[in-house]
C-alpha positions as CSV (number, residue, x, y, z in Angstrom):
1,M,-12.6,2.8,-5.4
2,D,-13.1,6.5,-6.4
3,D,-9.7,7.9,-7.4
4,N,-11.0,11.4,-6.6
5,K,-11.4,10.6,-2.9
6,P,-9.0,12.1,-0.4
7,L,-6.1,9.8,0.8
8,Q,-7.6,9.4,4.3
9,E,-11.0,8.2,2.9
10,K,-9.3,5.7,0.5
11,I,-7.3,4.2,3.4
12,I,-10.4,3.9,5.6
13,A,-12.3,2.2,2.8
14,G,-9.4,-0.1,2.1
15,T,-9.2,-1.0,5.8
16,D,-12.9,-1.8,5.9
17,S,-12.6,-4.1,2.9
18,L,-9.7,-6.0,4.4
19,K,-11.7,-6.4,7.6
20,D,-14.6,-7.9,5.7
21,L,-12.2,-10.2,3.9
22,A,-10.6,-11.4,7.1
23,I,-14.0,-12.1,8.6
24,Y,-14.9,-14.0,5.5
25,L,-11.7,-16.0,5.4
26,S,-12.0,-17.0,9.1
27,G,-15.3,-18.8,8.1
28,V,-14.6,-20.3,4.7
29,K,-16.0,-23.8,4.4
30,D,-15.8,-26.6,1.8
31,G,-18.7,-28.3,0.1
32,K,-19.4,-30.4,3.2
33,G,-19.6,-27.4,5.5
34,N,-16.2,-28.0,7.1
35,L,-14.0,-25.0,7.8
36,L,-11.0,-25.0,5.5
37,P,-7.6,-25.2,7.3
38,L,-6.3,-21.8,6.1
39,G,-3.9,-21.7,9.0
40,T,-2.8,-18.7,11.1
41,V,-0.3,-17.3,8.6
42,V,-2.8,-16.0,6.1
43,L,-4.9,-14.3,8.7
44,D,-1.9,-13.0,10.5
45,D,-0.6,-11.4,7.3
46,L,-4.0,-10.0,6.6
47,W,-4.3,-8.5,10.0
48,N,-0.9,-7.0,9.8
49,A,-2.0,-5.3,6.6
50,I,-5.1,-3.9,8.4
51,K,-3.0,-2.6,11.3
52,Y,-0.6,-1.0,8.8
53,L,-3.3,0.8,7.0
54,Q,-4.9,1.9,10.3
55,G,-1.5,3.2,11.3
56,D,-1.5,5.3,8.2
57,V,-5.0,6.6,9.0
58,R,-3.9,7.6,12.5
59,Y,-0.8,9.3,10.9
60,T,-2.7,11.2,8.2
61,L,-5.7,12.3,10.1
62,K,-5.1,15.3,12.4
63,K,-6.4,14.9,16.0
64,E,-6.4,17.6,18.6
65,K,-6.0,15.1,21.4
66,K,-4.3,11.7,21.2
67,E,-6.6,9.0,22.5
68,M,-5.3,6.7,25.2
69,E,-3.7,3.5,24.0
70,T,-5.6,0.2,24.7
71,I,-4.1,-2.8,26.4
72,A,-5.9,-6.1,26.1
73,V,-5.1,-8.6,28.9
74,W,-6.0,-12.2,27.8
75,F,-7.5,-13.9,30.8
76,S,-7.6,-17.7,30.6
77,C,-9.1,-18.4,34.0
78,G,-5.6,-19.5,35.2
79,A,-3.7,-18.1,38.1
80,A,-1.0,-16.4,36.1
81,S,-3.3,-14.5,33.8
82,A,-5.3,-13.3,36.8
83,V,-2.2,-11.8,38.4
84,A,-1.2,-10.4,35.0
85,A,-4.5,-8.6,34.9
86,K,-4.1,-7.2,38.4
87,L,-0.6,-5.9,37.7
88,T,-1.6,-4.4,34.4
89,V,-4.6,-2.5,35.9
90,E,-2.4,-1.3,38.8
91,K,0.5,-0.1,36.5
92,Y,-1.3,1.2,33.5
93,G,-4.9,1.8,34.6
94,E,-4.6,5.5,34.8
95,T,-2.7,6.0,31.5
96,H,-4.3,3.4,29.3
97,N,-7.6,1.9,28.4
98,I,-7.5,-1.7,29.8
99,L,-9.6,-4.5,28.5
100,I,-9.6,-7.8,30.3
101,V,-10.7,-10.4,27.8
102,N,-11.7,-14.1,28.2
103,N,-12.3,-16.8,25.6
104,P,-15.0,-18.9,27.3
105,I,-15.1,-22.6,26.7
106,K,-18.2,-24.6,27.4
107,E,-16.3,-27.7,28.6
108,E,-14.2,-25.9,31.2
109,D,-14.7,-26.8,34.8
110,P,-17.7,-24.8,36.2
111,D,-15.5,-23.5,39.0
112,N,-13.6,-21.4,36.5
113,I,-16.7,-19.1,36.3
114,R,-16.6,-18.7,40.1
115,F,-12.9,-17.8,39.8
116,K,-13.5,-15.3,37.0
117,N,-16.1,-13.6,39.2
118,D,-13.7,-13.4,42.1
119,V,-10.9,-12.0,39.9
120,E,-13.3,-9.3,38.6
121,K,-14.0,-8.1,42.1
122,W,-10.2,-8.2,42.9
123,I,-9.1,-6.1,40.0
124,G,-12.2,-3.9,40.1
125,Q,-13.0,-4.4,36.4
126,E,-15.4,-6.4,34.3
127,I,-13.9,-9.3,32.3
128,I,-15.5,-9.3,28.9
129,E,-15.8,-12.3,26.5
130,A,-14.5,-12.8,23.0
131,T,-16.0,-15.7,21.1
132,N,-15.7,-17.1,17.5
133,K,-18.9,-16.0,15.7
134,D,-18.9,-19.3,13.8
135,Y,-19.0,-21.3,17.1
136,P,-21.3,-19.3,19.4
137,N,-21.6,-22.2,21.8
138,A,-17.8,-22.2,22.3
139,S,-17.8,-26.0,22.5
140,I,-14.7,-28.0,21.9
141,V,-16.8,-31.2,21.4
142,E,-18.8,-29.4,18.7
143,I,-15.6,-28.3,16.9
144,F,-14.2,-31.9,17.0
145,E,-17.4,-33.2,15.5
146,K,-17.6,-30.6,12.7
147,R,-13.9,-30.7,11.8
148,K,-13.6,-34.5,12.2
149,Y,-10.3,-33.8,13.9
150,M,-9.2,-33.5,17.5
151,S,-5.4,-33.1,17.7
152,G,-2.2,-33.6,15.8
153,I,1.2,-32.2,15.1
154,A,-0.2,-28.8,14.4
155,G,-2.0,-28.6,17.7
156,A,-5.7,-28.8,18.4
157,P,-8.6,-27.1,16.5
158,C,-10.2,-26.0,19.7
159,T,-7.2,-23.7,20.4
160,M,-7.2,-22.4,16.8
161,L,-10.9,-21.7,16.6
162,L,-12.0,-20.8,20.1
163,K,-8.8,-19.0,21.2
164,K,-6.9,-17.6,18.3
165,E,-9.8,-17.1,15.8
166,A,-11.8,-15.5,18.6
167,R,-8.9,-13.1,19.3
168,Y,-8.5,-12.3,15.6
169,Q,-12.2,-11.4,15.3
170,F,-12.0,-9.4,18.5
171,E,-9.1,-7.5,17.1
172,L,-11.0,-6.6,14.0
173,T,-13.6,-4.7,16.1
174,H,-11.3,-3.3,18.8
175,E,-8.3,-1.0,18.4
176,I,-5.7,-2.8,20.5
177,D,-2.2,-1.3,20.9
178,W,-0.7,-3.8,23.4
179,H,-1.3,-7.3,24.5
180,V,-0.7,-8.9,27.9
181,L,-0.6,-12.7,28.5
182,G,0.1,-14.8,31.6
183,F,3.7,-15.7,30.8
184,T,5.6,-16.0,34.0
185,V,9.4,-15.6,34.4
186,D,9.8,-19.4,34.1
187,E,8.0,-19.2,30.7
188,T,10.2,-16.5,29.2
189,H,10.8,-18.8,26.2
190,R,7.1,-18.9,25.5
191,H,6.9,-15.1,25.6
192,E,9.8,-14.9,23.1
193,R,8.1,-17.4,20.8
194,F,4.9,-15.4,21.0
195,I,6.4,-12.1,20.1
196,K,8.2,-13.7,17.2
197,G,5.3,-15.7,15.8
198,E,2.2,-13.8,16.9
199,R,2.3,-10.3,18.3
200,A,5.4,-8.2,18.9
201,N,3.4,-5.6,20.8
202,T,3.2,-7.7,23.9
203,I,4.0,-6.4,27.4
204,P,5.7,-9.1,29.6
205,V,4.1,-7.8,32.8
206,L,4.7,-10.9,34.9
207,I,8.3,-11.4,33.6
208,D,9.2,-7.8,34.2
209,A,7.9,-8.1,37.7
210,G,9.8,-11.4,38.3
211,Y,6.7,-13.5,39.0
212,T,6.9,-17.3,38.9
213,K,3.8,-19.4,38.7
214,T,4.1,-20.2,42.4
215,M,4.3,-16.5,43.2
216,C,1.0,-16.1,41.3
217,F,-0.6,-18.8,43.4
218,D,0.6,-17.0,46.5
219,A,-0.7,-13.6,45.4
220,L,-4.1,-15.0,44.9
221,I,-4.2,-16.9,48.2
222,M,-3.0,-13.8,50.0
223,A,-5.9,-11.9,48.3
224,G,-8.3,-14.4,49.7
225,I,-9.1,-15.9,46.3
226,K,-9.5,-19.7,46.1
227,L,-7.7,-21.2,43.1
228,P,-9.8,-22.9,40.4
229,A,-10.8,-26.4,41.4
230,M,-8.8,-27.8,38.4
231,Y,-5.6,-27.0,40.3
232,D,-6.5,-29.6,42.9
233,N,-5.5,-32.4,40.4
234,Y,-3.9,-30.7,37.4
235,E,-1.3,-28.1,36.8
236,N,-3.5,-25.7,34.9
237,A,-7.1,-24.7,34.7
238,N,-7.6,-26.1,31.1
239,C,-10.7,-28.1,30.1
240,P,-10.5,-31.6,31.7
241,G,-9.5,-34.1,29.1
242,C,-7.3,-31.8,27.1
243,V,-6.8,-33.4,23.7
244,K,-3.2,-32.1,23.3
245,A,-2.1,-34.4,26.1
246,T,-0.7,-37.8,25.3
247,S,0.5,-38.8,28.7
248,P,-0.9,-42.1,30.3
249,T,-0.5,-40.4,33.7
250,Y,-2.6,-37.5,32.6
251,W,-5.4,-39.5,31.0
252,N,-5.6,-41.9,33.9
253,T,-6.0,-38.9,36.2
254,V,-8.8,-37.7,34.0
255,R,-10.3,-41.2,34.2
256,V,-10.4,-41.0,38.0
257,V,-11.2,-37.3,38.6
258,H,-13.5,-36.7,35.6
259,P,-14.7,-40.2,34.5
260,E,-17.6,-38.8,32.4
261,V,-15.1,-36.7,30.4
262,F,-12.8,-39.6,29.9
263,E,-15.7,-41.7,28.5
264,D,-16.8,-38.9,26.2
265,R,-13.3,-38.3,24.8
266,A,-12.8,-42.1,24.4
267,E,-16.1,-42.5,22.5
268,Q,-15.6,-39.5,20.3
269,S,-11.9,-40.2,19.5
270,D,-12.7,-43.8,18.6
271,R,-15.5,-42.7,16.3
272,L,-13.3,-40.2,14.6
273,G,-10.3,-42.5,14.4
274,V,-8.1,-40.5,16.7
275,K,-5.7,-42.1,19.2
276,L,-5.0,-39.5,21.9
277,V,-2.7,-41.4,24.3
278,R,0.8,-42.6,23.8
279,Y,1.6,-45.9,25.7
280,K,5.0,-47.7,25.4
281,G,5.9,-45.6,22.4
282,K,2.7,-46.3,20.5
283,R,-0.5,-44.3,20.0
284,I,-3.5,-46.3,21.3
285,S,-7.2,-45.7,22.0
286,L,-8.1,-44.3,25.4
287,K,-10.3,-47.4,25.8
288,D,-7.2,-49.6,25.5
289,L,-5.2,-47.7,28.1
290,P,-4.6,-49.9,31.2
291,K,-5.9,-48.3,34.4
292,N,-2.5,-48.6,36.1
293,A,-0.5,-47.2,33.2
294,K,1.9,-44.4,34.0
295,G,4.3,-42.3,32.0
296,G,4.8,-38.7,30.9
297,K,3.6,-35.6,32.8
298,I,0.2,-34.7,34.2
299,Q,1.0,-31.2,32.9
300,T,-0.9,-29.5,30.1
301,Y,0.1,-26.0,29.1
302,E,-2.2,-23.3,30.1
303,C,-4.7,-23.0,27.4
304,G,-4.9,-19.4,26.0
305,I,-4.4,-17.6,22.7
306,F,-0.9,-19.2,22.6
307,C,-0.5,-22.8,23.7
308,D,1.8,-25.7,23.0
309,S,1.1,-29.3,22.3
310,Y,3.4,-32.1,23.5
């Protein structure tokens, strides 16, 4: 870097270099073409460095008018994030630039698209998409195949690559000042974990308004919006056959409601040597799960840029 350049130009150049490095690191592969498990910590630290430098740029460059801050609402095609988007637009729409962002997943129930279109009309704003450039098909099956890994104690690669990585890449090209997620008042602990481990600049829109998940359902129904079809049998609008689930009750529900998905997960998990279900205290193949087996919850946590495994 040219030492004779003004401070502002040096900072801008440094920021651009870090952005290029972050994009590179998010797609580093080994000799077999598999993405290396760099984890979120490295990329989070790198992104924090970028934001710090950009903060210096905003401080050192003189502007006649301060631009409006940008709020990104992360819409997961679930009820809570839909209501969070509505409340954010109503409360901050006149004073902030609002982006409603969705990470599309190929294997989601098709009715999620209908729901997203209905929510767009309700909030009066387009919902834009953020995808991982290395996985343009946004397919969880493709990720499992390429990574030879489906789920484990660190969670699932579909969440990391199609949700978190997609968000990181989106943040590199969009100046986001605040984030909004669909954490309800009964998920305050998840919001607290998120601001400690991910982004402190998160507005708890639903929590501040005292919204429970049931209240989110009611708000949508009163607005004349049909809930996603996934809620007919599950507690969230995740992909059917969520690999983070280990409950026999959950997987036997998938077997009945989405039999083709059950067979696909069973075939792929056996081929990759993964045992997704826990039965009588032991991990077993989905193909070995008795059809009448029960245990655990049907619940899977809403799949967004922050999700838990259980």
